[in-house]
PQR file with spaces between the fields and no chain letter, atoms N, CA, C, O and H, PARSE charges and radii, in Angstrom:
ATOM       1  N    MET     1       0.838   -1.188    0.000 -0.4000 1.5000
ATOM       2  CA   MET     1       0.000    0.000    0.000 -0.0000 2.0000
ATOM       3  C    MET     1       0.881    1.248    0.000  0.5500 1.7000
ATOM       4  O    MET     1       1.813    1.361    0.796 -0.5500 1.4000
ATOM       5  N    MET     2       0.581    2.168   -0.886 -0.4000 1.5000
ATOM       6  CA   MET     2       1.346    3.404   -0.969 -0.0000 2.0000
ATOM       7  C    MET     2       0.867    4.375    0.111  0.5500 1.7000
ATOM       8  O    MET     2      -0.331    4.611    0.262 -0.5500 1.4000
ATOM       9  H    MET     2      -0.176    2.076   -1.533  0.4000 1.0000
ATOM      10  N    LEU     3       1.809    4.923    0.847 -0.4000 1.5000
ATOM      11  CA   LEU     3       1.481    5.899    1.880 -0.0000 2.0000
ATOM      12  C    LEU     3       1.320    7.272    1.242  0.5500 1.7000
ATOM      13  O    LEU     3       2.222    7.761    0.562 -0.5500 1.4000
ATOM      14  H    LEU     3       2.782    4.731    0.724  0.4000 1.0000
ATOM      15  N    ILE     4       0.166    7.887    1.468 -0.4000 1.5000
ATOM      16  CA   ILE     4      -0.107    9.233    0.977 -0.0000 2.0000
ATOM      17  C    ILE     4      -0.036   10.202    2.158  0.5500 1.7000
ATOM      18  O    ILE     4      -0.721   10.032    3.166 -0.5500 1.4000
ATOM      19  H    ILE     4      -0.567    7.490    2.020  0.4000 1.0000
ATOM      20  N    VAL     5       0.794   11.202    2.008 -0.4000 1.5000
ATOM      21  CA   VAL     5       0.931   12.250    3.018 -0.0000 2.0000
ATOM      22  C    VAL     5      -0.099   13.322    2.711  0.5500 1.7000
ATOM      23  O    VAL     5      -0.233   13.765    1.570 -0.5500 1.4000
ATOM      24  H    VAL     5       1.351   11.341    1.189  0.4000 1.0000
ATOM      25  N    LEU     6      -0.829   13.737    3.748 -0.4000 1.5000
ATOM      26  CA   LEU     6      -1.889   14.721    3.605 -0.0000 2.0000
ATOM      27  C    LEU     6      -1.488   16.072    4.202  0.5500 1.7000
ATOM      28  O    LEU     6      -0.539   16.167    4.981 -0.5500 1.4000
ATOM      29  H    LEU     6      -0.720   13.377    4.675  0.4000 1.0000
ATOM      30  N    HIS     7      -2.215   17.088    3.827 -0.4000 1.5000
ATOM      31  CA   HIS     7      -1.984   18.418    4.381 -0.0000 2.0000
ATOM      32  C    HIS     7      -2.097   18.391    5.908  0.5500 1.7000
ATOM      33  O    HIS     7      -1.348   19.080    6.600 -0.5500 1.4000
ATOM      34  H    HIS     7      -2.986   17.010    3.195  0.4000 1.0000
ATOM      35  N    ALA     8      -3.022   17.603    6.423 -0.4000 1.5000
ATOM      36  CA   ALA     8      -3.193   17.498    7.879 -0.0000 2.0000
ATOM      37  C    ALA     8      -1.920   16.996    8.556  0.5500 1.7000
ATOM      38  O    ALA     8      -1.634   17.375    9.692 -0.5500 1.4000
ATOM      39  H    ALA     8      -3.631   17.044    5.861  0.4000 1.0000
ATOM      40  N    ASP     9      -1.160   16.153    7.874 -0.4000 1.5000
ATOM      41  CA   ASP     9       0.096   15.648    8.441 -0.0000 2.0000
ATOM      42  C    ASP     9       1.102   16.783    8.573  0.5500 1.7000
ATOM      43  O    ASP     9       1.813   16.884    9.573 -0.5500 1.4000
ATOM      44  H    ASP     9      -1.392   15.845    6.951  0.4000 1.0000
ATOM      45  N    LEU    10       1.154   17.621    7.572 -0.4000 1.5000
ATOM      46  CA   LEU    10       2.054   18.764    7.585 -0.0000 2.0000
ATOM      47  C    LEU    10       1.655   19.738    8.690  0.5500 1.7000
ATOM      48  O    LEU    10       2.505   20.250    9.417 -0.5500 1.4000
ATOM      49  H    LEU    10       0.576   17.539    6.759  0.4000 1.0000
ATOM      50  N    ARG    11       0.359   19.986    8.805 -0.4000 1.5000
ATOM      51  CA   ARG    11      -0.131   20.912    9.829 -0.0000 2.0000
ATOM      52  C    ARG    11       0.078   20.360   11.241  0.5500 1.7000
ATOM      53  O    ARG    11       0.260   21.125   12.188 -0.5500 1.4000
ATOM      54  H    ARG    11      -0.332   19.570    8.214  0.4000 1.0000
ATOM      55  N    ALA    12       0.053   19.039   11.380 -0.4000 1.5000
ATOM      56  CA   ALA    12       0.273   18.427   12.695 -0.0000 2.0000
ATOM      57  C    ALA    12       1.654   18.781   13.250  0.5500 1.7000
ATOM      58  O    ALA    12       1.863   18.765   14.463 -0.5500 1.4000
ATOM      59  H    ALA    12      -0.094   18.417   10.611  0.4000 1.0000
ATOM      60  N    LEU    13       2.581   19.097   12.368 -0.4000 1.5000
ATOM      61  CA   LEU    13       3.917   19.504   12.793 -0.0000 2.0000
ATOM      62  C    LEU    13       4.016   21.003   13.042  0.5500 1.7000
ATOM      63  O    LEU    13       5.053   21.501   13.480 -0.5500 1.4000
ATOM      64  H    LEU    13       2.411   19.111   11.383  0.4000 1.0000
ATOM      65  N    GLY    14       2.935   21.714   12.760 -0.4000 1.5000
ATOM      66  CA   GLY    14       2.939   23.154   12.962 -0.0000 2.0000
ATOM      67  C    GLY    14       3.550   23.930   11.811  0.5500 1.7000
ATOM      68  O    GLY    14       3.813   25.125   11.947 -0.5500 1.4000
ATOM      69  H    GLY    14       2.093   21.309   12.404  0.4000 1.0000
ATOM      70  N    TYR    15       3.780   23.276   10.680 -0.4000 1.5000
ATOM      71  CA   TYR    15       4.333   23.974    9.515 -0.0000 2.0000
ATOM      72  C    TYR    15       3.279   24.892    8.918  0.5500 1.7000
ATOM      73  O    TYR    15       2.117   24.506    8.786 -0.5500 1.4000
ATOM      74  H    TYR    15       3.566   22.305   10.569  0.4000 1.0000
ATOM      75  N    CYS    16       3.677   26.097    8.558 -0.4000 1.5000
ATOM      76  CA   CYS    16       2.748   27.045    7.949 -0.0000 2.0000
ATOM      77  C    CYS    16       2.649   26.791    6.445  0.5500 1.7000
ATOM      78  O    CYS    16       3.571   26.256    5.829 -0.5500 1.4000
ATOM      79  H    CYS    16       4.621   26.410    8.665  0.4000 1.0000
ATOM      80  N    ASN    17       1.525   27.179    5.874 -0.4000 1.5000
ATOM      81  CA   ASN    17       1.319   26.975    4.440 -0.0000 2.0000
ATOM      82  C    ASN    17       2.330   27.742    3.602  0.5500 1.7000
ATOM      83  O    ASN    17       2.841   27.211    2.615 -0.5500 1.4000
ATOM      84  H    ASN    17       0.776   27.614    6.374  0.4000 1.0000
ATOM      85  N    ARG    18       2.625   28.968    3.974 -0.4000 1.5000
ATOM      86  CA   ARG    18       3.559   29.775    3.178 -0.0000 2.0000
ATOM      87  C    ARG    18       4.924   29.101    3.088  0.5500 1.7000
ATOM      88  O    ARG    18       5.480   28.958    1.999 -0.5500 1.4000
ATOM      89  H    ARG    18       2.210   29.398    4.776  0.4000 1.0000
ATOM      90  N    GLY    19       5.457   28.691    4.221 -0.4000 1.5000
ATOM      91  CA   GLY    19       6.760   28.033    4.226 -0.0000 2.0000
ATOM      92  C    GLY    19       6.723   26.697    3.490  0.5500 1.7000
ATOM      93  O    GLY    19       7.654   26.353    2.761 -0.5500 1.4000
ATOM      94  H    GLY    19       5.005   28.807    5.106  0.4000 1.0000
ATOM      95  N    ALA    20       5.652   25.958    3.685 -0.4000 1.5000
ATOM      96  CA   ALA    20       5.518   24.657    3.023 -0.0000 2.0000
ATOM      97  C    ALA    20       5.391   24.830    1.513  0.5500 1.7000
ATOM      98  O    ALA    20       5.967   24.060    0.744 -0.5500 1.4000
ATOM      99  H    ALA    20       4.896   26.238    4.276  0.4000 1.0000
ATOM     100  N    ARG    21       4.635   25.844    1.093 -0.4000 1.5000
ATOM     101  CA   ARG    21       4.479   26.123   -0.339 -0.0000 2.0000
ATOM     102  C    ARG    21       5.829   26.457   -0.961  0.5500 1.7000
ATOM     103  O    ARG    21       6.148   25.988   -2.053 -0.5500 1.4000
ATOM     104  H    ARG    21       4.168   26.469    1.718  0.4000 1.0000
ATOM     105  N    ASP    22       6.623   27.269   -0.263 -0.4000 1.5000
ATOM     106  CA   ASP    22       7.973   27.603   -0.743 -0.0000 2.0000
ATOM     107  C    ASP    22       8.840   26.353   -0.819  0.5500 1.7000
ATOM     108  O    ASP    22       9.593   26.172   -1.775 -0.5500 1.4000
ATOM     109  H    ASP    22       6.364   27.651    0.624  0.4000 1.0000
ATOM     110  N    TRP    23       8.735   25.494    0.187 -0.4000 1.5000
ATOM     111  CA   TRP    23       9.504   24.242    0.207 -0.0000 2.0000
ATOM     112  C    TRP    23       9.114   23.372   -0.984  0.5500 1.7000
ATOM     113  O    TRP    23       9.986   22.832   -1.664 -0.5500 1.4000
ATOM     114  H    TRP    23       8.123   25.642    0.964  0.4000 1.0000
ATOM     115  N    PHE    24       7.813   23.232   -1.243 -0.4000 1.5000
ATOM     116  CA   PHE    24       7.347   22.454   -2.393 -0.0000 2.0000
ATOM     117  C    PHE    24       7.923   23.023   -3.686  0.5500 1.7000
ATOM     118  O    PHE    24       8.374   22.272   -4.552 -0.5500 1.4000
ATOM     119  H    PHE    24       7.105   23.672   -0.690  0.4000 1.0000
ATOM     120  N    SER    25       7.909   24.327   -3.815 -0.4000 1.5000
ATOM     121  CA   SER    25       8.433   24.978   -5.018 -0.0000 2.0000
ATOM     122  C    SER    25       9.924   24.691   -5.195  0.5500 1.7000
ATOM     123  O    SER    25      10.369   24.363   -6.295 -0.5500 1.4000
ATOM     124  H    SER    25       7.543   24.936   -3.112  0.4000 1.0000
ATOM     125  N    ARG    26      10.687   24.814   -4.122 -0.4000 1.5000
ATOM     126  CA   ARG    26      12.137   24.540   -4.196 -0.0000 2.0000
ATOM     127  C    ARG    26      12.430   23.118   -4.637  0.5500 1.7000
ATOM     128  O    ARG    26      13.446   22.855   -5.282 -0.5500 1.4000
ATOM     129  H    ARG    26      10.325   25.080   -3.228  0.4000 1.0000
ATOM     130  N    HIS    27      11.539   22.201   -4.287 -0.4000 1.5000
ATOM     131  CA   HIS    27      11.748   20.790   -4.623 -0.0000 2.0000
ATOM     132  C    HIS    27      10.951   20.354   -5.862  0.5500 1.7000
ATOM     133  O    HIS    27      10.856   19.167   -6.173 -0.5500 1.4000
ATOM     134  H    HIS    27      10.714   22.414   -3.763  0.4000 1.0000
ATOM     135  N    HIS    28      10.386   21.345   -6.554 -0.4000 1.5000
ATOM     136  CA   HIS    28       9.643   21.087   -7.809 -0.0000 2.0000
ATOM     137  C    HIS    28       8.492   20.102   -7.602  0.5500 1.7000
ATOM     138  O    HIS    28       8.269   19.203   -8.413 -0.5500 1.4000
ATOM     139  H    HIS    28      10.464   22.310   -6.301  0.4000 1.0000
ATOM     140  N    LEU    29       7.775   20.293   -6.507 -0.4000 1.5000
ATOM     141  CA   LEU    29       6.608   19.478   -6.200 -0.0000 2.0000
ATOM     142  C    LEU    29       5.358   20.340   -6.350  0.5500 1.7000
ATOM     143  O    LEU    29       5.406   21.553   -6.144 -0.5500 1.4000
ATOM     144  H    LEU    29       7.957   21.024   -5.849  0.4000 1.0000
ATOM     145  N    ASP    30       4.264   19.724   -6.700 -0.4000 1.5000
ATOM     146  CA   ASP    30       3.017   20.425   -6.996 -0.0000 2.0000
ATOM     147  C    ASP    30       2.201   20.655   -5.715  0.5500 1.7000
ATOM     148  O    ASP    30       1.560   19.739   -5.200 -0.5500 1.4000
ATOM     149  H    ASP    30       4.225   18.738   -6.867  0.4000 1.0000
ATOM     150  N    TRP    31       2.239   21.882   -5.222 -0.4000 1.5000
ATOM     151  CA   TRP    31       1.533   22.240   -3.997 -0.0000 2.0000
ATOM     152  C    TRP    31       0.025   22.041   -4.144  0.5500 1.7000
ATOM     153  O    TRP    31      -0.617   21.481   -3.256 -0.5500 1.4000
ATOM     154  H    TRP    31       2.760   22.625   -5.641  0.4000 1.0000
ATOM     155  N    SER    32      -0.535   22.492   -5.252 -0.4000 1.5000
ATOM     156  CA   SER    32      -1.978   22.385   -5.467 -0.0000 2.0000
ATOM     157  C    SER    32      -2.441   20.929   -5.454  0.5500 1.7000
ATOM     158  O    SER    32      -3.454   20.604   -4.835 -0.5500 1.4000
ATOM     159  H    SER    32      -0.013   22.947   -5.973  0.4000 1.0000
ATOM     160  N    ALA    33      -1.709   20.064   -6.128 -0.4000 1.5000
ATOM     161  CA   ALA    33      -2.057   18.635   -6.133 -0.0000 2.0000
ATOM     162  C    ALA    33      -1.965   18.064   -4.721  0.5500 1.7000
ATOM     163  O    ALA    33      -2.800   17.256   -4.316 -0.5500 1.4000
ATOM     164  H    ALA    33      -0.886   20.328   -6.631  0.4000 1.0000
ATOM     165  N    PHE    34      -0.945   18.488   -3.975 -0.4000 1.5000
ATOM     166  CA   PHE    34      -0.787   18.030   -2.598 -0.0000 2.0000
ATOM     167  C    PHE    34      -2.002   18.409   -1.759  0.5500 1.7000
ATOM     168  O    PHE    34      -2.520   17.584   -1.006 -0.5500 1.4000
ATOM     169  H    PHE    34      -0.266   19.144   -4.304  0.4000 1.0000
ATOM     170  N    ILE    35      -2.456   19.650   -1.884 -0.4000 1.5000
ATOM     171  CA   ILE    35      -3.607   20.118   -1.111 -0.0000 2.0000
ATOM     172  C    ILE    35      -4.849   19.295   -1.434  0.5500 1.7000
ATOM     173  O    ILE    35      -5.621   18.964   -0.534 -0.5500 1.4000
ATOM     174  H    ILE    35      -2.035   20.321   -2.495  0.4000 1.0000
ATOM     175  N    HIS    36      -5.047   18.965   -2.692 -0.4000 1.5000
ATOM     176  CA   HIS    36      -6.263   18.270   -3.111 -0.0000 2.0000
ATOM     177  C    HIS    36      -6.200   16.757   -2.962  0.5500 1.7000
ATOM     178  O    HIS    36      -7.219   16.126   -2.677 -0.5500 1.4000
ATOM     179  H    HIS    36      -4.419   19.234   -3.423  0.4000 1.0000
ATOM     180  N    ARG    37      -5.012   16.154   -3.152 -0.4000 1.5000
ATOM     181  CA   ARG    37      -4.932   14.689   -3.177 -0.0000 2.0000
ATOM     182  C    ARG    37      -3.874   14.101   -2.258  0.5500 1.7000
ATOM     183  O    ARG    37      -3.817   12.885   -2.075 -0.5500 1.4000
ATOM     184  H    ARG    37      -4.185   16.667   -3.384  0.4000 1.0000
ATOM     185  N    GLY    38      -3.040   14.948   -1.682 -0.4000 1.5000
ATOM     186  CA   GLY    38      -1.918   14.426   -0.924 -0.0000 2.0000
ATOM     187  C    GLY    38      -0.768   14.117   -1.868  0.5500 1.7000
ATOM     188  O    GLY    38      -0.848   14.389   -3.066 -0.5500 1.4000
ATOM     189  H    GLY    38      -3.086   15.936   -1.831  0.4000 1.0000
ATOM     190  N    ILE    39       0.288   13.555   -1.330 -0.4000 1.5000
ATOM     191  CA   ILE    39       1.469   13.234   -2.122 -0.0000 2.0000
ATOM     192  C    ILE    39       2.055   11.928   -1.603  0.5500 1.7000
ATOM     193  O    ILE    39       2.012   11.651   -0.404 -0.5500 1.4000
ATOM     194  H    ILE    39       0.353   13.334   -0.357  0.4000 1.0000
ATOM     195  N    ALA    40       2.595   11.139   -2.502 -0.4000 1.5000
ATOM     196  CA   ALA    40       3.205    9.871   -2.106 -0.0000 2.0000
ATOM     197  C    ALA    40       4.405   10.138   -1.205  0.5500 1.7000
ATOM     198  O    ALA    40       5.228   11.010   -1.485 -0.5500 1.4000
ATOM     199  H    ALA    40       2.629   11.364   -3.475  0.4000 1.0000
ATOM     200  N    ALA    41       4.487    9.387   -0.140 -0.4000 1.5000
ATOM     201  CA   ALA    41       5.604    9.529    0.792 -0.0000 2.0000
ATOM     202  C    ALA    41       6.937    9.373    0.065  0.5500 1.7000
ATOM     203  O    ALA    41       7.907   10.058    0.389 -0.5500 1.4000
ATOM     204  H    ALA    41       3.818    8.679    0.087  0.4000 1.0000
ATOM     205  N    GLU    42       6.985    8.484   -0.904 -0.4000 1.5000
ATOM     206  CA   GLU    42       8.220    8.251   -1.645 -0.0000 2.0000
ATOM     207  C    GLU    42       8.699    9.516   -2.352  0.5500 1.7000
ATOM     208  O    GLU    42       9.901    9.767   -2.434 -0.5500 1.4000
ATOM     209  H    GLU    42       6.197    7.928   -1.167  0.4000 1.0000
ATOM     210  N    GLN    43       7.756   10.314   -2.864 -0.4000 1.5000
ATOM     211  CA   GLN    43       8.128   11.564   -3.529 -0.0000 2.0000
ATOM     212  C    GLN    43       8.771   12.524   -2.545  0.5500 1.7000
ATOM     213  O    GLN    43       9.770   13.173   -2.856 -0.5500 1.4000
ATOM     214  H    GLN    43       6.780   10.110   -2.797  0.4000 1.0000
ATOM     215  N    LEU    44       8.195   12.609   -1.359 -0.4000 1.5000
ATOM     216  CA   LEU    44       8.772   13.494   -0.354 -0.0000 2.0000
ATOM     217  C    LEU    44      10.135   12.993    0.101  0.5500 1.7000
ATOM     218  O    LEU    44      11.085   13.768    0.205 -0.5500 1.4000
ATOM     219  H    LEU    44       7.384   12.082   -1.106  0.4000 1.0000
ATOM     220  N    LEU    45      10.226   11.697    0.370 -0.4000 1.5000
ATOM     221  CA   LEU    45      11.490   11.135    0.852 -0.0000 2.0000
ATOM     222  C    LEU    45      12.604   11.259   -0.180  0.5500 1.7000
ATOM     223  O    LEU    45      13.777   11.353    0.181 -0.5500 1.4000
ATOM     224  H    LEU    45       9.454   11.068    0.285  0.4000 1.0000
ATOM     225  N    ALA    46      12.245   11.259   -1.460 -0.4000 1.5000
ATOM     226  CA   ALA    46      13.241   11.383   -2.522 -0.0000 2.0000
ATOM     227  C    ALA    46      13.979   12.724   -2.469  0.5500 1.7000
ATOM     228  O    ALA    46      15.059   12.860   -3.044 -0.5500 1.4000
ATOM     229  H    ALA    46      11.292   11.183   -1.753  0.4000 1.0000
ATOM     230  N    THR    47      13.403   13.707   -1.786 -0.4000 1.5000
ATOM     231  CA   THR    47      14.076   15.001   -1.649 -0.0000 2.0000
ATOM     232  C    THR    47      15.276   14.895   -0.713  0.5500 1.7000
ATOM     233  O    THR    47      16.205   15.698   -0.795 -0.5500 1.4000
ATOM     234  H    THR    47      12.526   13.596   -1.319  0.4000 1.0000
ATOM     235  N    GLY    48      15.255   13.899    0.180 -0.4000 1.5000
ATOM     236  CA   GLY    48      16.328   13.744    1.153 -0.0000 2.0000
ATOM     237  C    GLY    48      16.278   14.770    2.273  0.5500 1.7000
ATOM     238  O    GLY    48      17.201   14.845    3.083 -0.5500 1.4000
ATOM     239  H    GLY    48      14.500   13.247    0.247  0.4000 1.0000
ATOM     240  N    ASP    49      15.231   15.546    2.330 -0.4000 1.5000
ATOM     241  CA   ASP    49      15.102   16.640    3.280 -0.0000 2.0000
ATOM     242  C    ASP    49      14.547   16.159    4.617  0.5500 1.7000
ATOM     243  O    ASP    49      13.701   15.266    4.663 -0.5500 1.4000
ATOM     244  H    ASP    49      14.481   15.484    1.672  0.4000 1.0000
ATOM     245  N    THR    50      15.023   16.749    5.686 -0.4000 1.5000
ATOM     246  CA   THR    50      14.571   16.404    7.033 -0.0000 2.0000
ATOM     247  C    THR    50      13.080   16.681    7.209  0.5500 1.7000
ATOM     248  O    THR    50      12.377   15.889    7.836 -0.5500 1.4000
ATOM     249  H    THR    50      15.710   17.474    5.649  0.4000 1.0000
ATOM     250  N    MET    51      12.592   17.791    6.667 -0.4000 1.5000
ATOM     251  CA   MET    51      11.168   18.112    6.777 -0.0000 2.0000
ATOM     252  C    MET    51      10.333   16.993    6.174  0.5500 1.7000
ATOM     253  O    MET    51       9.309   16.607    6.738 -0.5500 1.4000
ATOM     254  H    MET    51      13.164   18.435    6.157  0.4000 1.0000
ATOM     255  N    ALA    52      10.761   16.477    5.045 -0.4000 1.5000
ATOM     256  CA   ALA    52      10.023   15.389    4.382 -0.0000 2.0000
ATOM     257  C    ALA    52       9.980   14.158    5.280  0.5500 1.7000
ATOM     258  O    ALA    52       8.933   13.527    5.422 -0.5500 1.4000
ATOM     259  H    ALA    52      11.593   16.791    4.587  0.4000 1.0000
ATOM     260  N    LYS    53      11.102   13.820    5.879 -0.4000 1.5000
ATOM     261  CA   LYS    53      11.161   12.652    6.763 -0.0000 2.0000
ATOM     262  C    LYS    53      10.223   12.823    7.952  0.5500 1.7000
ATOM     263  O    LYS    53       9.554   11.876    8.367 -0.5500 1.4000
ATOM     264  H    LYS    53      11.952   14.333    5.764  0.4000 1.0000
ATOM     265  N    GLU    54      10.177   14.037    8.497 -0.4000 1.5000
ATOM     266  CA   GLU    54       9.320   14.300    9.654 -0.0000 2.0000
ATOM     267  C    GLU    54       7.838   14.170    9.300  0.5500 1.7000
ATOM     268  O    GLU    54       7.071   13.566   10.050 -0.5500 1.4000
ATOM     269  H    GLU    54      10.720   14.807    8.160  0.4000 1.0000
ATOM     270  N    VAL    55       7.438   14.731    8.166 -0.4000 1.5000
ATOM     271  CA   VAL    55       6.015   14.689    7.806 -0.0000 2.0000
ATOM     272  C    VAL    55       5.600   13.275    7.400  0.5500 1.7000
ATOM     273  O    VAL    55       4.455   12.886    7.627 -0.5500 1.4000
ATOM     274  H    VAL    55       8.061   15.221    7.556  0.4000 1.0000
ATOM     275  N    VAL    56       6.500   12.507    6.810 -0.4000 1.5000
ATOM     276  CA   VAL    56       6.190   11.112    6.486 -0.0000 2.0000
ATOM     277  C    VAL    56       5.994   10.319    7.773  0.5500 1.7000
ATOM     278  O    VAL    56       5.107    9.469    7.854 -0.5500 1.4000
ATOM     279  H    VAL    56       7.430   12.823    6.625  0.4000 1.0000
ATOM     280  N    ALA    57       6.816   10.594    8.772 -0.4000 1.5000
ATOM     281  CA   ALA    57       6.667    9.903   10.056 -0.0000 2.0000
ATOM     282  C    ALA    57       5.303   10.204   10.682  0.5500 1.7000
ATOM     283  O    ALA    57       4.686    9.315   11.269 -0.5500 1.4000
ATOM     284  H    ALA    57       7.537   11.284    8.707  0.4000 1.0000
ATOM     285  N    VAL    58       4.833   11.435   10.562 -0.4000 1.5000
ATOM     286  CA   VAL    58       3.513   11.793   11.074 -0.0000 2.0000
ATOM     287  C    VAL    58       2.433   11.022   10.317  0.5500 1.7000
ATOM     288  O    VAL    58       1.492   10.514   10.926 -0.5500 1.4000
ATOM     289  H    VAL    58       5.335   12.156   10.085  0.4000 1.0000
ATOM     290  N    ALA    59       2.563   10.933    9.001 -0.4000 1.5000
ATOM     291  CA   ALA    59       1.583   10.196    8.188 -0.0000 2.0000
ATOM     292  C    ALA    59       1.571    8.716    8.578  0.5500 1.7000
ATOM     293  O    ALA    59       0.507    8.101    8.650 -0.5500 1.4000
ATOM     294  H    ALA    59       3.328   11.346    8.506  0.4000 1.0000
ATOM     295  N    GLU    60       2.742    8.151    8.828 -0.4000 1.5000
ATOM     296  CA   GLU    60       2.813    6.742    9.242 -0.0000 2.0000
ATOM     297  C    GLU    60       2.091    6.538   10.563  0.5500 1.7000
ATOM     298  O    GLU    60       1.356    5.564   10.726 -0.5500 1.4000
ATOM     299  H    GLU    60       3.606    8.651    8.769  0.4000 1.0000
ATOM     300  N    ARG    61       2.295    7.447   11.507 -0.4000 1.5000
ATOM     301  CA   ARG    61       1.615    7.336   12.809 -0.0000 2.0000
ATOM     302  C    ARG    61       0.103    7.493   12.644  0.5500 1.7000
ATOM     303  O    ARG    61      -0.670    6.822   13.328 -0.5500 1.4000
ATOM     304  H    ARG    61       2.892    8.238   11.375  0.4000 1.0000
ATOM     305  N    ARG    62      -0.321    8.381   11.735 -0.4000 1.5000
ATOM     306  CA   ARG    62      -1.751    8.570   11.467 -0.0000 2.0000
ATOM     307  C    ARG    62      -2.368    7.266   10.978  0.5500 1.7000
ATOM     308  O    ARG    62      -3.432    6.865   11.448 -0.5500 1.4000
ATOM     309  H    ARG    62       0.306    8.926   11.180  0.4000 1.0000
ATOM     310  N    ILE    63      -1.708    6.611   10.045 -0.4000 1.5000
ATOM     311  CA   ILE    63      -2.219    5.353    9.498 -0.0000 2.0000
ATOM     312  C    ILE    63      -2.238    4.277   10.582  0.5500 1.7000
ATOM     313  O    ILE    63      -3.218    3.543   10.709 -0.5500 1.4000
ATOM     314  H    ILE    63      -0.843    6.937    9.663  0.4000 1.0000
ATOM     315  N    GLU    64      -1.164    4.182   11.362 -0.4000 1.5000
ATOM     316  CA   GLU    64      -1.094    3.183   12.436 -0.0000 2.0000
ATOM     317  C    GLU    64      -2.219    3.394   13.450  0.5500 1.7000
ATOM     318  O    GLU    64      -2.729    2.436   14.029 -0.5500 1.4000
ATOM     319  H    GLU    64      -0.369    4.779   11.259  0.4000 1.0000
ATOM     320  N    ALA    65      -2.602    4.656   13.659 -0.4000 1.5000
ATOM     321  CA   ALA    65      -3.676    4.954   14.614 -0.0000 2.0000
ATOM     322  C    ALA    65      -5.063    4.784   13.996  0.5500 1.7000
ATOM     323  O    ALA    65      -6.077    4.946   14.674 -0.5500 1.4000
ATOM     324  H    ALA    65      -2.187    5.435   13.188  0.4000 1.0000
ATOM     325  N    GLY    66      -5.097    4.459   12.706 -0.4000 1.5000
ATOM     326  CA   GLY    66      -6.374    4.224   12.047 -0.0000 2.0000
ATOM     327  C    GLY    66      -7.068    5.471   11.553  0.5500 1.7000
ATOM     328  O    GLY    66      -8.240    5.422   11.180 -0.5500 1.4000
ATOM     329  H    GLY    66      -4.272    4.328   12.155  0.4000 1.0000
ATOM     330  N    ARG    67      -6.358    6.599   11.543 -0.4000 1.5000
ATOM     331  CA   ARG    67      -6.940    7.854   11.052 -0.0000 2.0000
ATOM     332  C    ARG    67      -6.548    8.044    9.599  0.5500 1.7000
ATOM     333  O    ARG    67      -5.634    8.807    9.286 -0.5500 1.4000
ATOM     334  H    ARG    67      -5.406    6.639   11.846  0.4000 1.0000
ATOM     335  N    ILE    68      -7.235    7.356    8.726 -0.4000 1.5000
ATOM     336  CA   ILE    68      -6.901    7.327    7.305 -0.0000 2.0000
ATOM     337  C    ILE    68      -6.926    8.719    6.678  0.5500 1.7000
ATOM     338  O    ILE    68      -6.054    9.046    5.872 -0.5500 1.4000
ATOM     339  H    ILE    68      -7.977    6.736    8.980  0.4000 1.0000
ATOM     340  N    HIS    69      -7.902    9.534    7.033 -0.4000 1.5000
ATOM     341  CA   HIS    69      -8.099   10.833    6.369 -0.0000 2.0000
ATOM     342  C    HIS    69      -7.500   11.995    7.128  0.5500 1.7000
ATOM     343  O    HIS    69      -7.789   13.143    6.790 -0.5500 1.4000
ATOM     344  H    HIS    69      -8.609    9.268    7.687  0.4000 1.0000
ATOM     345  N    GLY    70      -6.693   11.762    8.120 -0.4000 1.5000
ATOM     346  CA   GLY    70      -6.027   12.844    8.821 -0.0000 2.0000
ATOM     347  C    GLY    70      -6.844   13.538    9.879  0.5500 1.7000
ATOM     348  O    GLY    70      -6.462   14.600   10.369 -0.5500 1.4000
ATOM     349  H    GLY    70      -6.458   10.829    8.395  0.4000 1.0000
ATOM     350  N    ARG    71      -7.955   12.954   10.233 -0.4000 1.5000
ATOM     351  CA   ARG    71      -8.801   13.583   11.256 -0.0000 2.0000
ATOM     352  C    ARG    71      -8.711   12.829   12.550  0.5500 1.7000
ATOM     353  O    ARG    71      -9.353   13.207   13.530 -0.5500 1.4000
ATOM     354  H    ARG    71      -8.266   12.091    9.835  0.4000 1.0000
């Protein structure tokens, strides 16, 4: 099963949209698609960035807790 990182995962870390949008742009990732559909954890991890690793870890914990949709 492919892990999809949601906006709620990013917000759970307290990251602001402006900073996250800039981060997505620097890494050539589609912010709009992320907001609407999420993004594959593998895409984030491919950046090698610490922020990506942190938000993927939050998404993994969300799934383990059974909160599929980030609520």
